[in-house]
C-alpha positions as CSV (number, residue, x, y, z in Angstrom):
1,M,13.2,9.9,7.0
2,T,15.5,10.5,4.2
3,N,14.6,9.2,0.9
4,E,17.6,6.9,0.1
5,T,18.3,6.0,-3.5
6,N,19.9,2.9,-4.9
7,E,22.7,3.2,-7.6
8,S,20.2,3.3,-10.5
9,G,18.2,6.6,-8.8
10,K,15.4,4.4,-7.6
11,T,14.2,4.9,-4.0
12,G,13.8,1.1,-3.5
13,I,9.9,1.9,-2.9
14,S,7.4,0.1,-5.4
15,V,3.9,0.3,-5.7
16,K,2.1,-2.5,-7.6
17,V,-1.5,-2.6,-8.7
18,N,-2.7,-6.1,-8.5
19,P,-5.3,-7.1,-11.0
20,K,-8.6,-7.7,-8.9
21,G,-6.6,-6.9,-5.9
22,P,-5.0,-4.3,-3.6
23,Y,-2.1,-1.8,-4.1
24,L,1.0,-3.5,-2.7
25,V,3.6,-1.1,-1.5
26,S,7.1,-2.6,-0.9
27,G,10.0,-0.7,0.7
28,K,10.6,1.6,3.6
29,F,8.3,4.5,3.5
30,L,6.6,7.1,5.7
31,F,2.7,6.2,6.0
32,V,0.5,9.1,7.1
33,G,-2.9,8.3,8.1
34,A,-6.2,10.2,7.7
35,D,-5.7,11.4,11.2
36,G,-2.2,13.0,10.4
37,K,-0.4,10.4,12.6
38,E,3.0,9.2,10.8
39,E,4.4,5.9,11.0
40,V,7.5,4.4,8.9
41,K,6.4,1.1,7.5
42,E,9.0,-1.2,6.0
43,G,8.3,-4.4,4.0
44,N,4.9,-5.2,2.2
45,V,1.8,-3.1,2.8
46,A,-1.4,-4.0,1.1
47,L,-3.7,-1.0,0.3
48,C,-7.6,-1.3,-0.4
49,R,-8.6,0.0,-3.6
50,C,-12.0,-1.4,-3.8
51,G,-13.5,0.5,-0.9
52,L,-14.7,-2.5,0.9
53,S,-12.1,-3.3,3.5
54,K,-13.1,-3.0,7.3
55,N,-9.6,-2.2,7.9
56,K,-9.2,1.0,5.7
57,P,-6.6,2.1,4.2
58,F,-5.5,-1.5,4.3
59,C,-6.8,-4.4,2.5
60,D,-8.7,-7.2,4.4
61,G,-9.5,-9.5,1.4
62,T,-13.0,-8.2,1.1
63,H,-12.5,-7.9,-2.7
64,R,-12.6,-11.6,-3.4
65,E,-16.2,-11.9,-2.0
66,T,-17.3,-9.3,-4.6
67,D,-16.7,-8.6,-8.4
68,V,-15.9,-4.9,-7.7
69,L,-12.7,-5.4,-9.1
70,D,-13.3,-7.3,-12.2
């Protein structure tokens, strides 16, 4: 996978920290799992930051049931 850039020199990949929510990664990027498996992702991917997701590293919305991210 190449690291393509746009005219402003940015890659087109963004990571947004949502208040009381997940990291939202947008764009086309290489995702490497804990097992070393590589997968190209494109679009929006929500990554857990509360540590409570049953689908780690992806967010499953469990943070909404707690005050862990207050």
